[in-house]
C-alpha positions as CSV (number, residue, x, y, z in Angstrom):
1,M,-31.4,-17.7,-43.3
2,S,-30.1,-21.1,-42.2
3,T,-27.2,-21.6,-39.8
4,L,-24.7,-24.3,-40.5
5,H,-23.2,-26.2,-37.5
6,R,-20.0,-28.1,-38.3
7,T,-17.9,-30.6,-36.3
8,E,-14.9,-32.6,-37.2
9,T,-14.4,-36.1,-35.8
10,V,-11.0,-37.8,-36.1
11,F,-10.1,-41.5,-35.4
12,K,-7.5,-41.8,-32.6
13,G,-7.0,-45.5,-32.4
14,G,-8.8,-48.4,-30.8
15,M,-12.4,-47.3,-30.8
16,A,-11.6,-43.6,-29.8
17,F,-12.5,-40.5,-31.7
18,D,-11.8,-36.9,-30.9
19,T,-14.5,-34.5,-32.0
20,N,-13.9,-30.8,-32.3
21,I,-16.9,-28.6,-31.7
22,N,-16.3,-24.8,-32.0
23,G,-12.7,-25.3,-30.7
24,H,-13.6,-27.7,-27.9
25,T,-12.4,-31.2,-28.1
26,I,-14.4,-34.1,-26.7
27,R,-13.1,-37.7,-26.7
28,L,-15.6,-40.4,-27.7
29,D,-14.9,-44.0,-26.8
30,T,-16.6,-47.1,-25.6
31,I,-16.1,-49.7,-22.8
32,P,-13.4,-52.4,-23.0
33,A,-16.0,-55.1,-23.6
34,S,-16.8,-53.3,-26.9
35,G,-13.1,-52.8,-27.8
36,G,-12.6,-49.4,-26.3
37,L,-10.5,-48.0,-23.4
38,N,-13.4,-46.0,-21.8
39,S,-11.4,-42.8,-22.3
40,G,-14.5,-40.8,-23.0
41,P,-18.2,-41.0,-23.2
42,S,-19.9,-43.1,-25.8
43,P,-22.1,-41.3,-28.4
44,K,-25.6,-42.2,-27.1
45,P,-25.1,-40.9,-23.5
46,L,-23.4,-37.8,-25.0
47,L,-26.7,-37.2,-26.9
48,L,-28.5,-37.3,-23.5
49,S,-26.0,-34.8,-22.1
50,A,-26.8,-32.4,-25.0
51,L,-30.5,-32.7,-24.2
52,A,-29.9,-31.9,-20.6
53,G,-27.6,-29.1,-21.4
54,C,-30.1,-27.5,-23.9
55,T,-33.1,-27.7,-21.5
56,G,-30.9,-26.6,-18.6
57,M,-29.8,-23.5,-20.4
58,D,-33.4,-22.7,-21.1
59,I,-34.4,-23.2,-17.5
60,V,-31.6,-20.9,-16.1
61,F,-32.5,-18.2,-18.7
62,L,-36.2,-18.4,-17.9
63,L,-35.8,-18.5,-14.1
64,N,-33.5,-15.5,-14.3
65,K,-36.0,-13.7,-16.5
66,M,-38.8,-14.5,-14.1
67,H,-36.7,-13.4,-11.1
68,V,-36.8,-16.9,-9.5
69,P,-33.7,-17.3,-7.3
70,F,-32.3,-20.9,-7.0
71,D,-29.4,-22.4,-5.2
72,E,-29.0,-25.7,-7.0
73,L,-30.0,-27.2,-10.3
74,S,-29.2,-30.5,-11.9
75,I,-30.8,-32.6,-14.6
76,E,-30.6,-36.3,-14.6
77,T,-31.5,-38.2,-17.8
78,Q,-32.7,-41.7,-17.8
79,A,-33.2,-43.3,-21.2
80,V,-34.3,-46.9,-22.1
81,L,-32.4,-48.6,-24.9
82,S,-34.0,-51.1,-27.2
83,D,-32.7,-54.7,-27.6
84,G,-30.9,-55.7,-30.8
85,H,-29.2,-53.7,-33.5
86,P,-29.3,-50.8,-33.9
87,S,-29.8,-50.2,-30.3
88,V,-31.8,-47.0,-30.0
89,Y,-33.5,-45.0,-27.2
90,I,-37.2,-45.9,-26.9
91,S,-38.0,-43.4,-24.1
92,C,-36.3,-40.9,-21.9
93,T,-37.1,-39.1,-18.6
94,L,-35.6,-35.7,-17.6
95,L,-35.5,-35.3,-13.9
96,Y,-34.9,-31.7,-12.8
97,K,-33.6,-31.5,-9.3
98,I,-33.8,-27.9,-8.0
99,K,-33.4,-26.1,-4.8
100,L,-35.3,-22.8,-5.0
101,A,-34.1,-20.0,-2.7
102,N,-37.6,-19.6,-1.5
103,Q,-39.9,-22.6,-1.5
104,N,-43.2,-20.7,-1.9
105,I,-45.8,-22.0,-4.4
106,R,-45.3,-19.0,-6.7
107,Y,-41.7,-20.0,-7.4
108,R,-42.7,-23.6,-7.9
109,E,-45.3,-22.6,-10.5
110,K,-42.7,-20.5,-12.3
111,M,-40.3,-23.5,-12.3
112,E,-43.1,-25.6,-13.8
113,K,-43.8,-22.9,-16.4
114,A,-40.0,-22.8,-17.3
115,V,-39.9,-26.5,-17.9
116,Q,-43.1,-26.3,-20.0
117,L,-41.6,-23.5,-22.1
118,S,-38.4,-25.4,-22.6
119,K,-40.2,-28.5,-23.6
120,E,-42.8,-26.9,-25.9
121,K,-41.0,-23.9,-27.3
122,Y,-37.3,-23.4,-26.8
123,C,-35.2,-26.6,-26.5
124,G,-34.3,-27.6,-30.1
125,V,-32.6,-30.8,-29.0
126,N,-35.9,-31.9,-27.3
127,A,-37.8,-30.9,-30.5
128,M,-35.5,-33.1,-32.6
129,L,-35.4,-36.1,-30.2
130,T,-39.2,-36.2,-29.5
131,K,-39.6,-37.2,-33.2
132,A,-37.7,-40.4,-32.4
133,F,-39.0,-41.3,-28.9
134,P,-41.1,-39.9,-26.0
135,I,-39.5,-37.6,-23.5
136,F,-41.0,-37.2,-20.0
137,F,-40.3,-34.4,-17.6
138,E,-40.3,-34.5,-13.7
139,I,-39.3,-31.9,-11.1
140,V,-37.9,-32.7,-7.7
141,Y,-37.7,-29.9,-5.2
142,L,-34.8,-30.2,-2.9
């Protein structure tokens, strides 16, 4: 059975929109040079945030399941936009920055396995976006 996701996005003036996602409101806007007030993220970087959040949740779940303790985890996205209109992402790199509680090789191997499983099996946002552009994955151990 299919699941339906629903959002509602309402114009708020200028270039701003408020979008409601499951009771959470996010303001979308753009920079002043494009007619906005920069009162919220623009849509394309928000898409990158969804990608980072999706894979990040996978990584935390998998590391916990594999009993890999960590102290810090952040995911930086770097995406290249095409020239012209419509301007679209042509590639993206996810940079996982992690501080494992124990830096032994076994935990690093499990982190690499978690990233691989997120990329190939679990992250639905990644699965959708890789149909549009290549996504690369890197791990930096802090």
